[in-house]
C-alpha positions as CSV (number, residue, x, y, z in Angstrom):
1,M,-23.1,-86.4,-28.6
2,H,-23.3,-82.7,-27.7
3,L,-20.0,-80.7,-28.4
4,I,-19.4,-79.9,-24.6
5,E,-20.4,-83.1,-23.3
6,A,-17.7,-84.5,-25.7
7,I,-15.1,-82.4,-24.6
8,I,-16.1,-83.2,-21.1
9,L,-15.6,-86.5,-21.2
10,L,-12.4,-86.4,-23.3
11,L,-11.0,-84.6,-20.9
12,I,-11.8,-86.9,-18.3
13,L,-10.3,-89.8,-20.1
14,V,-7.0,-87.9,-20.5
15,I,-6.6,-87.6,-17.3
16,T,-7.7,-91.5,-16.1
17,S,-5.3,-92.6,-18.9
18,N,-2.1,-90.8,-17.3
19,V,-3.2,-91.9,-14.2
20,I,-3.5,-95.8,-15.3
21,N,-0.2,-95.1,-17.0
22,H,1.6,-93.5,-13.2
23,Y,1.5,-97.8,-12.6
24,L,2.0,-98.8,-16.3
25,V,4.8,-96.8,-17.4
26,A,6.1,-99.6,-19.3
27,V,3.0,-98.6,-21.8
28,P,3.2,-96.0,-23.3
29,V,0.3,-93.4,-22.6
30,S,-0.9,-92.8,-25.9
31,L,-1.7,-96.7,-26.1
32,I,-3.4,-96.6,-22.8
33,Q,-5.9,-93.8,-24.3
34,I,-6.3,-95.7,-27.7
35,T,-7.6,-98.8,-25.4
36,L,-9.7,-96.5,-23.3
37,G,-11.4,-95.0,-26.2
38,L,-12.0,-98.2,-27.3
39,V,-13.8,-99.3,-24.2
40,V,-16.1,-96.4,-24.4
41,A,-17.0,-96.8,-27.7
42,L,-18.0,-100.5,-27.3
43,V,-19.1,-100.6,-23.7
44,F,-21.3,-97.2,-23.7
45,H,-21.5,-96.8,-27.4
46,V,-20.5,-92.9,-27.5
47,E,-19.8,-91.4,-30.9
48,V,-17.8,-88.6,-31.6
49,A,-19.2,-86.4,-34.4
50,M,-16.2,-84.6,-36.0
51,N,-16.1,-81.7,-38.4
52,T,-13.3,-82.2,-40.5
53,D,-12.8,-78.9,-41.4
54,W,-11.4,-77.6,-38.7
55,F,-9.7,-80.7,-37.7
56,M,-6.3,-79.5,-38.9
57,L,-6.4,-76.0,-37.4
58,V,-7.4,-77.1,-33.7
59,F,-5.1,-79.5,-33.6
60,T,-1.9,-79.8,-36.4
61,A,-1.1,-76.0,-36.1
62,P,-0.8,-76.0,-32.3
63,L,1.4,-79.0,-32.2
64,L,3.9,-78.0,-35.2
65,F,4.2,-74.7,-33.6
66,N,5.5,-76.2,-30.0
67,D,7.6,-78.8,-31.9
68,G,9.2,-75.7,-33.6
69,R,9.6,-74.1,-30.6
70,H,11.9,-76.6,-28.8
71,F,14.2,-77.8,-31.7
72,P,17.7,-77.5,-31.1
73,K,18.2,-74.4,-33.6
74,R,21.9,-74.6,-34.0
75,E,21.9,-78.3,-35.0
76,L,19.3,-77.7,-37.6
77,W,21.0,-75.2,-39.6
78,A,24.6,-77.0,-39.1
79,L,22.2,-79.9,-40.8
80,R,20.1,-77.7,-42.9
81,G,21.4,-79.6,-46.4
82,P,20.6,-83.4,-44.8
83,I,17.8,-82.3,-43.1
84,I,15.5,-81.1,-45.5
85,G,16.7,-83.0,-48.5
86,N,16.3,-86.1,-46.4
87,A,12.9,-84.9,-45.0
88,I,11.3,-84.0,-48.3
89,F,12.9,-87.3,-50.3
90,L,12.4,-89.6,-48.1
91,V,8.6,-88.5,-47.6
92,F,8.4,-88.2,-51.3
93,A,9.9,-92.3,-51.5
94,T,7.6,-92.9,-48.8
95,T,4.6,-91.4,-50.6
96,F,5.6,-92.6,-54.0
97,I,7.1,-96.6,-53.4
98,G,4.3,-96.8,-50.1
99,G,1.7,-95.4,-52.2
100,F,1.7,-97.5,-55.1
101,F,2.8,-100.4,-53.2
102,I,-0.7,-99.6,-50.8
103,H,-2.7,-99.2,-54.2
104,W,-1.3,-103.0,-55.6
105,L,-1.7,-104.7,-51.8
106,I,-5.3,-102.6,-51.9
107,P,-6.7,-101.9,-55.1
108,A,-10.1,-101.1,-53.7
109,L,-8.1,-98.1,-52.4
110,P,-8.0,-95.3,-55.3
111,L,-4.2,-94.8,-56.2
112,A,-4.4,-90.7,-54.8
113,A,-5.8,-92.1,-51.9
114,S,-3.2,-94.6,-51.2
115,L,-0.4,-92.1,-52.1
116,A,-2.2,-89.7,-49.3
117,L,-2.4,-92.5,-47.2
118,A,1.4,-93.1,-47.9
119,A,2.5,-89.8,-47.2
120,I,0.3,-89.2,-44.0
121,L,2.1,-92.5,-42.5
122,S,5.6,-90.7,-43.0
123,P,5.6,-88.3,-40.5
124,T,7.5,-89.6,-37.2
125,D,6.8,-88.4,-33.7
126,P,9.4,-86.0,-32.7
127,I,9.7,-86.4,-29.0
128,A,9.5,-90.1,-29.3
129,V,12.8,-90.2,-31.8
130,Q,14.7,-88.2,-29.5
131,S,14.2,-89.8,-25.9
132,I,14.3,-93.1,-28.1
133,A,17.7,-92.0,-29.8
134,Q,19.0,-90.5,-26.7
135,R,18.6,-94.2,-24.7
136,V,20.3,-96.3,-27.0
137,H,23.3,-93.6,-27.4
138,L,22.9,-93.0,-31.1
139,P,25.4,-90.8,-32.4
140,K,24.8,-87.0,-32.2
141,S,24.7,-86.4,-35.6
142,I,22.2,-89.2,-36.4
143,L,20.4,-88.0,-33.1
144,H,19.9,-84.1,-34.8
145,L,19.2,-85.6,-38.6
146,V,16.5,-87.7,-37.6
147,S,15.7,-84.9,-34.9
148,G,15.0,-82.4,-37.5
149,E,13.9,-85.0,-40.3
150,S,10.9,-85.9,-37.8
151,L,9.8,-81.8,-37.8
152,I,10.3,-81.2,-41.4
153,N,8.5,-84.3,-42.3
154,D,5.4,-83.1,-40.3
155,A,4.7,-80.7,-43.0
156,S,6.0,-82.2,-46.0
157,G,4.0,-85.2,-45.0
158,L,0.9,-83.2,-44.9
159,I,1.4,-81.4,-48.1
160,G,1.7,-84.7,-49.9
161,F,-1.1,-85.5,-48.5
162,K,-3.1,-82.8,-48.8
163,Y,-2.5,-82.9,-52.6
164,G,-3.5,-86.7,-52.8
165,I,-6.8,-86.0,-50.8
166,A,-7.5,-83.3,-53.2
167,A,-6.7,-85.7,-55.9
168,T,-8.8,-88.1,-54.9
169,V,-11.9,-85.7,-54.4
170,T,-11.5,-83.6,-57.8
171,G,-10.6,-86.6,-59.9
172,S,-8.2,-84.6,-61.5
173,F,-4.3,-84.7,-60.7
174,V,-1.4,-83.2,-63.0
175,A,2.0,-84.4,-61.8
176,T,4.2,-81.2,-63.1
177,Q,1.5,-78.8,-61.9
178,A,1.7,-80.7,-58.4
179,V,5.5,-80.5,-58.1
180,G,4.9,-76.6,-58.8
181,D,2.7,-76.1,-56.7
182,F,4.4,-77.7,-53.9
183,F,7.2,-75.7,-54.1
184,F,4.9,-72.5,-54.4
185,V,3.1,-73.1,-51.3
186,A,5.7,-74.4,-49.0
187,I,8.3,-71.0,-50.3
188,V,5.4,-68.8,-49.6
189,G,4.3,-70.8,-46.4
190,A,7.7,-70.0,-44.9
191,V,8.1,-66.5,-46.1
192,A,4.8,-65.8,-44.7
193,G,5.5,-67.6,-41.6
194,L,8.2,-65.9,-41.0
195,L,7.0,-62.5,-41.5
196,M,4.2,-63.3,-39.8
197,M,6.1,-64.0,-36.6
198,L,8.3,-60.8,-37.1
199,A,5.3,-58.9,-37.0
200,L,3.8,-60.1,-34.1
201,N,7.0,-60.5,-31.7
202,A,7.1,-56.6,-32.9
203,L,3.7,-56.0,-31.8
204,R,4.6,-58.0,-28.1
205,V,7.0,-55.6,-27.8
206,W,5.4,-52.4,-28.7
207,L,2.6,-53.6,-26.2
208,L,5.8,-54.0,-23.3
209,H,7.0,-50.6,-24.0
210,Q,3.5,-49.3,-23.3
211,G,3.2,-50.9,-20.1
212,I,0.8,-54.1,-20.9
213,N,3.1,-56.3,-19.7
214,D,0.5,-58.9,-18.2
215,V,2.1,-62.3,-18.3
216,I,-1.6,-63.6,-18.7
217,L,-2.4,-61.6,-21.8
218,H,0.8,-62.3,-23.5
219,T,0.5,-65.8,-22.9
220,V,-2.8,-65.7,-24.5
221,L,-1.1,-64.0,-27.6
222,N,1.1,-67.0,-27.8
223,L,-1.5,-69.8,-27.6
224,T,-3.6,-68.2,-30.2
225,T,-0.4,-67.7,-32.6
226,P,-0.1,-70.4,-34.3
227,L,-3.9,-70.5,-35.3
228,V,-4.0,-66.9,-36.5
229,I,-1.1,-67.8,-38.9
230,Y,-2.2,-71.4,-40.2
231,L,-5.7,-69.7,-40.9
232,A,-4.1,-66.2,-42.4
233,V,-1.9,-68.6,-44.6
234,D,-3.7,-71.3,-45.4
235,E,-7.0,-69.7,-46.1
236,G,-5.7,-66.0,-47.1
237,L,-2.9,-67.2,-49.1
238,H,-4.0,-70.3,-50.2
239,A,-0.1,-71.4,-49.1
240,S,1.2,-74.2,-47.1
241,G,-0.3,-73.2,-43.4
242,V,1.6,-76.4,-41.8
243,I,4.9,-74.6,-42.7
244,A,4.0,-71.8,-41.5
245,V,3.8,-72.6,-38.2
246,V,6.6,-74.4,-38.1
247,V,8.7,-71.6,-39.6
248,A,6.5,-69.4,-36.9
249,G,7.9,-71.7,-34.0
250,L,11.5,-72.2,-34.8
251,L,11.6,-68.1,-35.0
252,N,9.3,-67.6,-31.8
253,N,12.2,-68.5,-29.6
254,A,15.2,-67.5,-31.1
255,R,17.8,-66.4,-29.2
256,G,18.0,-62.5,-30.3
257,N,14.3,-62.4,-29.7
258,R,13.7,-59.4,-27.3
259,Y,10.1,-60.2,-26.8
260,V,11.1,-63.6,-24.4
261,Q,14.1,-61.5,-23.0
262,A,11.9,-58.8,-21.7
263,L,10.0,-60.9,-19.5
264,P,11.6,-63.6,-18.0
265,E,8.6,-65.1,-16.0
266,L,6.9,-65.5,-19.3
267,R,8.9,-68.2,-20.6
268,I,8.1,-70.3,-17.7
269,V,4.4,-69.5,-17.4
270,T,4.2,-70.4,-21.1
271,E,6.0,-73.2,-20.9
272,R,4.0,-74.5,-18.7
273,T,0.9,-73.8,-20.6
274,W,1.8,-75.3,-23.6
275,D,2.5,-78.5,-21.7
276,I,-1.1,-78.6,-20.9
277,V,-2.4,-77.5,-23.7
278,V,-0.5,-80.3,-25.8
279,Y,-0.8,-82.8,-23.2
280,L,-4.8,-82.7,-23.6
281,L,-4.9,-82.4,-27.2
282,N,-2.3,-85.1,-28.1
283,G,-4.7,-87.7,-25.3
284,I,-7.8,-86.4,-26.8
285,I,-6.6,-87.2,-30.3
286,F,-5.6,-90.9,-29.3
287,L,-9.0,-91.1,-27.8
288,I,-10.9,-90.2,-30.8
289,L,-8.8,-92.7,-32.7
290,G,-9.8,-95.3,-30.1
291,I,-13.7,-93.8,-30.4
292,E,-12.9,-94.5,-34.1
293,L,-11.7,-97.8,-34.2
294,P,-15.1,-99.4,-34.2
295,V,-16.5,-97.7,-36.8
296,A,-13.8,-98.4,-39.2
297,M,-13.5,-102.0,-38.1
298,H,-17.5,-102.5,-38.5
299,A,-17.3,-100.9,-42.1
300,T,-14.0,-103.0,-43.0
301,I,-15.7,-106.3,-41.5
302,A,-19.5,-105.1,-44.0
303,A,-17.1,-104.4,-46.7
304,R,-17.0,-107.0,-49.7
305,D,-13.7,-106.3,-51.2
306,V,-11.5,-106.2,-47.9
307,N,-11.0,-109.5,-46.3
308,T,-10.9,-108.1,-42.4
309,F,-7.8,-110.5,-41.5
310,Q,-6.4,-109.8,-45.2
311,A,-6.8,-106.1,-43.9
312,L,-5.0,-106.8,-40.4
313,F,-2.1,-108.9,-42.8
314,D,-1.9,-105.7,-45.0
315,V,-1.1,-103.5,-41.9
316,V,2.0,-105.2,-40.9
317,L,3.0,-105.3,-44.4
318,I,2.9,-101.6,-44.7
319,Y,4.8,-101.0,-41.8
320,L,7.7,-103.2,-42.8
321,V,7.8,-101.6,-46.3
322,V,7.8,-98.3,-44.4
323,L,10.3,-99.4,-41.9
324,G,12.4,-100.7,-44.5
325,L,12.2,-97.6,-46.2
326,R,13.4,-95.8,-42.9
327,I,16.4,-98.4,-42.4
328,A,17.5,-97.9,-45.6
329,W,18.0,-94.2,-45.6
330,V,19.4,-94.1,-42.2
331,W,22.1,-96.7,-42.8
332,G,22.5,-94.8,-47.0
333,Y,22.8,-91.3,-45.4
334,Q,25.6,-92.7,-43.4
335,H,27.7,-94.7,-46.0
336,L,27.8,-91.6,-48.8
337,G,30.2,-89.9,-47.3
338,H,29.0,-88.9,-43.6
339,Q,32.2,-88.9,-41.1
340,D,30.0,-91.1,-38.4
341,H,30.0,-94.7,-39.5
342,V,26.8,-96.5,-39.0
343,G,26.3,-100.4,-38.8
344,F,23.1,-102.3,-39.6
345,K,21.8,-102.4,-36.2
346,T,22.0,-98.5,-35.4
347,A,19.9,-98.1,-38.2
348,L,17.9,-100.8,-37.3
349,L,17.3,-98.8,-33.9
350,S,16.6,-95.6,-35.8
351,G,14.0,-96.9,-37.7
352,L,12.2,-98.6,-35.0
353,S,12.4,-95.1,-33.3
354,G,10.3,-93.8,-35.8
355,V,6.9,-93.9,-34.2
356,R,4.2,-92.5,-35.8
357,G,2.1,-90.0,-33.5
358,A,-0.3,-87.6,-33.5
359,I,0.0,-85.8,-36.9
360,T,-0.5,-89.1,-38.4
361,L,-3.4,-89.7,-36.7
362,V,-4.8,-85.5,-37.3
363,G,-4.4,-86.0,-40.8
364,V,-6.5,-89.1,-41.2
365,L,-9.2,-88.0,-39.5
366,A,-9.2,-84.9,-41.1
367,V,-9.9,-87.2,-44.3
368,P,-13.2,-85.7,-46.0
369,L,-16.6,-87.7,-45.6
370,T,-17.4,-87.0,-49.3
371,L,-16.2,-86.0,-52.6
372,A,-16.6,-82.7,-54.8
373,N,-20.1,-84.5,-56.4
374,G,-21.3,-85.5,-53.7
375,D,-20.2,-89.0,-53.3
376,A,-18.6,-91.0,-50.0
377,F,-15.0,-90.8,-50.1
378,P,-13.8,-94.2,-51.0
379,A,-12.7,-96.5,-48.8
380,R,-12.2,-93.9,-45.5
381,H,-13.0,-96.2,-43.6
382,L,-10.0,-98.4,-45.1
383,M,-7.9,-95.9,-44.9
384,L,-8.5,-95.0,-40.9
385,F,-8.4,-98.6,-40.0
386,I,-4.6,-99.0,-41.6
387,A,-3.6,-95.8,-40.6
388,A,-4.4,-96.5,-36.8
389,G,-3.2,-100.1,-37.4
390,F,-0.3,-98.4,-38.6
391,V,0.0,-96.2,-34.8
392,I,-0.6,-98.8,-33.0
393,L,1.7,-101.5,-34.2
394,S,4.8,-98.5,-34.4
395,L,4.1,-98.3,-31.0
396,I,4.0,-101.9,-30.0
397,V,7.3,-103.1,-32.2
398,A,9.1,-99.9,-30.3
399,V,7.8,-101.1,-27.0
400,I,8.8,-104.8,-27.2
401,G,11.6,-104.7,-29.9
402,L,13.9,-101.7,-28.2
403,P,14.3,-103.0,-25.0
404,L,15.5,-106.2,-26.7
405,L,18.0,-104.3,-28.7
406,T,19.3,-102.4,-25.9
407,A,18.9,-103.8,-22.8
408,S,17.0,-101.0,-21.6
409,R,13.7,-100.7,-19.9
410,T,13.7,-96.5,-20.3
411,P,10.1,-96.0,-21.1
412,L,9.2,-94.7,-24.7
413,T,8.3,-91.0,-24.4
414,L,5.6,-89.7,-27.0
415,R,4.7,-85.7,-27.5
416,G,2.5,-84.9,-25.0
417,S,3.1,-87.7,-22.3
418,T,5.7,-85.2,-20.2
419,V,6.2,-81.7,-19.5
420,S,9.6,-80.0,-20.9
421,T,12.2,-79.0,-18.5
422,D,14.2,-77.0,-21.1
423,E,17.0,-78.3,-19.6
424,D,20.2,-78.0,-22.4
425,E,22.6,-80.8,-23.1
426,V,25.3,-81.6,-20.3
427,D,28.8,-81.8,-22.2
428,G,30.5,-85.4,-21.5
429,D,33.5,-83.1,-21.1
430,A,32.1,-81.6,-17.4
431,P,32.0,-84.7,-14.9
432,R,31.1,-82.5,-12.1
433,A,27.7,-80.9,-13.8
434,L,25.0,-81.9,-12.1
435,T,21.5,-83.3,-13.0
436,L,18.4,-81.6,-12.1
437,A,17.8,-83.9,-9.7
438,Q,21.5,-83.5,-7.9
439,A,21.1,-79.9,-8.0
440,Q,17.3,-79.9,-6.4
441,R,18.3,-82.3,-3.8
442,F,21.5,-79.6,-2.8
443,L,19.0,-77.0,-2.7
444,Y,16.7,-78.7,-0.2
445,Q,19.7,-80.1,2.3
446,M,21.2,-76.3,2.4
447,A,17.5,-74.9,3.5
448,V,17.4,-77.9,5.7
449,R,20.5,-77.3,7.2
450,R,19.6,-73.6,7.3
451,I,16.1,-74.0,9.3
452,E,18.4,-76.4,11.6
453,S,20.5,-73.2,12.9
454,E,17.6,-71.3,13.5
455,R,15.6,-73.8,15.3
456,R,15.1,-72.8,18.7
457,E,13.1,-73.7,22.0
458,G,10.1,-71.0,20.9
459,N,9.9,-72.6,17.3
460,Q,9.9,-75.6,17.8
461,K,6.8,-76.4,15.7
462,P,7.0,-74.6,12.6
463,A,10.8,-75.7,12.4
464,L,10.5,-79.0,12.3
465,D,7.0,-79.0,10.0
466,L,9.0,-77.0,7.1
467,I,12.0,-79.5,7.6
468,T,9.6,-82.2,7.2
469,E,8.5,-80.3,3.9
470,Y,11.8,-80.8,2.6
471,Q,12.6,-83.9,3.7
472,N,9.5,-85.1,1.9
473,L,11.0,-82.9,-1.5
474,I,14.2,-84.7,-1.1
475,R,12.2,-88.2,-0.5
476,R,10.6,-87.6,-3.8
477,V,13.8,-86.7,-5.7
478,D,15.5,-90.1,-4.4
479,L,12.8,-92.2,-5.4
480,Q,12.6,-90.6,-9.1
481,A,16.2,-91.0,-9.3
482,D,16.4,-94.6,-7.8
483,T,17.5,-97.0,-10.7
484,S,17.3,-100.2,-8.4
485,E,15.4,-103.0,-10.2
486,D,14.4,-104.2,-6.4
487,D,11.3,-105.3,-5.5
488,I,10.9,-102.4,-3.1
489,P,13.3,-99.1,-3.8
490,P,16.0,-99.3,-0.8
491,I,15.2,-96.2,0.7
492,V,11.4,-97.2,1.0
493,K,12.5,-100.9,2.4
494,D,15.0,-98.9,4.8
495,E,12.3,-96.6,5.7
496,L,9.6,-99.1,6.4
497,I,12.0,-101.0,8.5
498,L,12.8,-98.2,10.8
499,R,9.6,-97.3,10.9
500,G,8.9,-100.9,12.3
501,I,11.7,-100.2,15.0
502,G,10.3,-97.0,16.2
503,L,6.7,-98.8,16.4
504,D,7.9,-101.6,18.5
505,G,9.4,-98.9,21.0
506,E,6.3,-97.0,20.9
507,L,4.1,-100.6,22.0
508,K,7.0,-101.0,24.7
509,T,6.7,-97.6,26.2
510,L,2.8,-98.0,26.1
511,A,2.9,-101.5,27.9
512,E,5.0,-99.6,30.4
513,Q,2.7,-97.5,31.2
514,K,-0.4,-99.6,31.1
515,S,-1.2,-99.2,35.1
516,T,-1.2,-95.6,35.3
517,L,-3.7,-95.3,32.0
518,D,-7.3,-95.5,31.2
519,P,-8.4,-99.4,30.0
520,K,-10.3,-97.9,27.3
521,H,-7.8,-95.5,26.1
522,Y,-4.9,-98.0,26.6
523,A,-6.8,-100.6,24.4
524,K,-7.7,-98.0,22.2
525,V,-3.9,-96.7,21.5
526,K,-2.2,-100.2,21.6
527,K,-5.0,-101.3,18.8
528,H,-4.0,-97.9,16.5
529,L,-0.3,-99.4,17.1
530,V,-0.5,-102.9,16.5
531,N,-2.8,-101.9,13.4
532,R,0.4,-99.7,11.7
533,R,3.0,-102.8,12.8
534,A,1.0,-104.8,10.8
535,D,0.4,-102.5,8.0
536,I,4.7,-102.4,7.9
537,D,4.3,-106.0,7.6
538,A,2.2,-105.8,4.8
539,M,3.9,-103.6,2.9
540,L,7.2,-105.1,3.0
541,A,5.3,-108.5,2.1
542,H,3.6,-106.2,-0.9
543,R,6.2,-104.6,-2.3
544,G,6.2,-101.7,-0.2
545,R,3.0,-100.8,-1.8
546,K,-0.1,-99.9,0.5
547,T,-3.2,-102.3,1.6
548,L,-7.1,-101.0,0.7
549,R,-7.6,-101.3,4.4
550,M,-4.4,-98.8,5.1
551,H,-5.9,-96.4,2.1
552,L,-9.3,-96.6,4.1
553,A,-7.8,-95.9,7.1
554,K,-5.9,-92.6,6.2
555,W,-9.2,-91.6,5.0
556,R,-10.9,-92.1,8.0
557,L,-8.1,-90.5,10.2
558,S,-8.3,-87.4,7.8
559,L,-12.1,-87.0,8.1
560,L,-11.8,-87.5,11.3
561,Q,-9.2,-84.9,11.9
562,S,-10.6,-82.4,9.7
563,S,-14.3,-82.8,11.9
564,K,-12.0,-82.0,14.9
565,R,-11.0,-79.1,13.6
566,L,-14.5,-77.8,12.6
567,I,-15.3,-78.7,16.2
568,G,-12.2,-77.0,18.3
569,L,-10.6,-78.3,20.9
570,R,-12.8,-77.6,23.3
571,H,-11.8,-79.7,26.3
572,R,-7.5,-79.4,25.7
573,N,-7.4,-78.5,29.2
574,S,-9.3,-80.9,30.6
575,A,-7.4,-83.7,32.8
576,K,-8.4,-86.2,30.2
577,A,-7.3,-84.2,27.4
578,Q,-3.8,-83.8,29.0
579,A,-3.3,-87.3,29.9
580,K,-3.3,-88.0,26.3
581,L,-0.9,-85.4,25.4
582,T,1.4,-86.9,28.0
583,L,1.1,-90.2,26.2
584,E,1.4,-88.8,22.8
585,K,4.7,-87.4,24.0
586,D,5.9,-90.1,26.1
587,L,5.5,-92.4,23.3
588,A,7.2,-90.6,20.8
589,K,10.0,-90.1,23.1
590,G,10.3,-93.9,23.7
591,G,9.8,-94.9,20.5
592,L,13.2,-92.3,19.3
593,K,14.9,-93.6,22.0
594,Y,14.3,-97.3,21.0
595,L,15.1,-96.2,17.5
596,S,18.5,-94.6,18.7
597,A,19.2,-97.6,20.5
598,Y,18.6,-99.7,17.9
599,L,21.0,-98.2,15.2
600,K,23.8,-98.2,17.7
601,R,23.3,-102.1,18.4
602,P,26.9,-103.6,17.1
603,D,24.5,-106.3,14.9
604,Q,23.3,-103.0,13.3
605,R,26.4,-101.3,12.6
606,H,26.8,-102.9,9.7
607,H,23.7,-102.2,7.8
608,Q,23.9,-99.3,6.0
609,Y,20.8,-98.1,6.3
610,N,20.2,-94.2,4.5
611,R,21.1,-91.6,6.4
612,Q,18.2,-89.7,4.7
613,V,15.8,-92.0,6.0
614,I,17.1,-92.1,10.1
615,Y,17.2,-88.2,10.1
616,A,13.5,-88.0,8.4
617,L,12.1,-90.0,11.3
618,I,14.2,-88.5,13.5
619,V,12.5,-85.3,12.7
620,Q,8.5,-87.0,12.5
621,Y,9.7,-87.9,16.3
622,R,10.7,-84.6,17.6
623,N,8.1,-82.6,15.1
624,R,5.4,-84.8,17.6
625,I,6.9,-84.1,20.8
626,A,6.7,-80.1,19.6
627,S,3.3,-80.9,18.7
628,V,2.3,-81.6,21.9
629,K,4.5,-78.8,23.5
630,A,2.8,-76.3,21.4
631,I,-0.7,-77.0,22.2
632,A,0.1,-77.2,26.0
633,T,1.5,-74.2,26.0
634,H,-0.8,-71.6,23.7
635,K,2.4,-71.1,21.6
636,S,0.3,-72.7,18.5
637,T,-1.3,-68.6,17.7
638,Q,2.2,-67.4,16.5
639,Y,2.8,-70.8,14.7
640,E,1.6,-68.9,10.9
641,G,4.1,-65.9,12.1
642,Q,7.1,-68.2,12.8
643,L,6.5,-70.5,9.8
644,Q,6.6,-67.8,7.4
645,Q,9.7,-66.2,8.9
646,L,11.6,-69.6,8.6
647,R,10.1,-70.2,4.9
648,A,11.5,-67.0,3.9
649,I,15.2,-67.5,5.4
650,A,15.2,-71.5,4.0
651,L,14.1,-69.5,0.3
652,A,17.2,-67.6,0.9
653,A,19.0,-70.5,1.4
654,E,18.2,-71.9,-1.9
655,R,19.1,-68.8,-3.7
656,A,22.4,-68.5,-2.0
657,A,22.9,-72.7,-3.0
658,I,21.8,-71.7,-6.6
659,H,24.6,-68.9,-6.7
660,E,27.2,-71.2,-5.0
661,L,26.4,-74.3,-7.7
662,L,26.6,-71.5,-10.3
663,T,29.6,-70.1,-9.5
664,Q,31.7,-73.1,-9.0
665,G,30.7,-74.5,-12.6
666,Y,28.1,-77.2,-10.9
667,I,25.2,-76.1,-12.9
668,D,25.0,-73.7,-15.9
669,A,23.1,-70.4,-16.0
670,H,20.0,-72.5,-17.8
671,L,19.8,-74.7,-14.9
672,A,20.6,-71.8,-12.5
673,Q,17.2,-69.9,-14.3
674,H,15.4,-72.9,-14.2
675,L,16.1,-73.6,-10.3
676,S,15.4,-69.7,-9.6
677,Q,12.1,-69.5,-11.1
678,A,11.4,-72.8,-8.9
679,V,11.8,-71.2,-5.8
680,N,10.1,-67.9,-7.0
681,N,7.1,-69.8,-7.6
682,T,7.1,-71.6,-4.2
683,E,7.7,-68.0,-2.6
684,T,4.2,-67.0,-4.5
685,A,2.5,-69.7,-3.7
686,A,3.4,-69.6,-0.1
687,A,2.4,-65.9,0.1
688,L,-1.1,-67.0,-1.6
689,S,-1.7,-69.2,1.2
690,A,-0.4,-66.7,3.8
691,E,-3.0,-63.9,2.2
692,E,-5.8,-66.9,2.5
693,A,-5.0,-67.3,5.6
């Protein structure tokens, strides 16, 4: 398959996997991507020809640089001794103990290749470690230690892997020379990464002083930084490009970095761009693994030296050995003098949280195809099979085992499966501190109140449209924050019930006006209302999900409305059109009146319907009435100007609310900046839409 076609296919599969993950939230997206890759390879016989020479550069450098950018540097410095020591010693222990065990278990795999395989199985996914550790309430010292170890062991594991592969390829290995070379390449790589990052930051600041402050330009420079540093250190200095990009990532967003402070909007653009890059790179790696699995499985089955079931059993044994080493490490670290006492269960949770991810796959996929003498790399297919099985098994064990041990159903988060929020940890001694979702909800409510205060007879339609936008945002925040385990979220259930009541009122109003309406129009409107009422009942019976017929009906209505806009409302002043508008207004009034009467009934007052849902439905009915009036009075031409004016007022209310929350101590400066940037982005998008209109 040609390179461009392969890239397009992989991008489509990445998008597909995340759509599927939206419905299967309990399954890590990485497992879905592996499955998709496997299905594509088996069904469509797709193969991806890889050049292992650039694999480490394209995937490893950006991922490690991004991990360094997001790691809490104060905690890393405070625990620098334990983090660096344990990251190196644990990797070495895993490399040698695990390597000799793998060679003993699988004699067909050379010792040097076994050591390399054990080394590349050591790195853990830092995002997975943090997400799991936080939800099981590990002590902060353990959380920061394991997170820091997951960052540093990427570098040490990749270096150990590189030496093992080099020894296999060349056929020679001297332990003392390897140890000396290790410290040389590590120190030189760290110093080179530090100096190059300082130089690049100085260059960027100089560009800013010259008036070259284009955000896109600086974002591209930031994205290419890890590639330049990795190439220069690895190829030019023959040192560790891996350690160089980790150090560069740590330095890139340092608190004293004047380059970052010079362009506040640059941070937002850069973060979102990096989210996309990591999202795609991580997804592509797991997809390639799924595509490569049939090749590895076929080669393993065809090999006479290793039985297929034995290979599967070997994966389980290797996983248990490596897991045992991690558990012993965490437990031993605490019992060798650290202040926080950790029991076996905590050590077990910490061990299970050591999910393997993209770095392990990047390494094993980068194993060369041939040795220095031109012979095929020994048992390369077996290394890929074991590494793939190890990654998949670590994911499955974490998904199944952790909820059983913690009684938590929080989905497993991996590198590239979420976007970064840049939120600081909320101090447990500050009970008034709001979360991001709570703060957003407050901002939206303040905007709605401000719009309501500006709503007049002449701007009803744009005001109610804008209020509806904010109501949808509030609804989205509420649904995301909903933690109930009911079949239907309470807010959705209340909305469906009250919508049904409103439709009952519309049907009753329609029946009262039957004698004054055209029979065909009456039958058409009644059928539409009856179908909508049936849809409500169907959604209540199907956990709030829309049926296929409802999706098709929505698509048909959207197409019909688009056609009407293209054709134009040429006959809106005709008697027939006026009658339709009058009926639409009467139905909206009837539904609103019936809903209000229903909520005032004595038998319904005990039911605490969601007030936000009630207000949203009332706004929707008022909006329908205002829409008819706007058409009937020819005020639609003023709509855009009034909408822009009200949106500016609403955004000003959001900014005032941010200032209020900050001064009252409900949010910190970092969250305030994040919220302010979101308001700025909304304002920019609205301005662009106005220009296009």
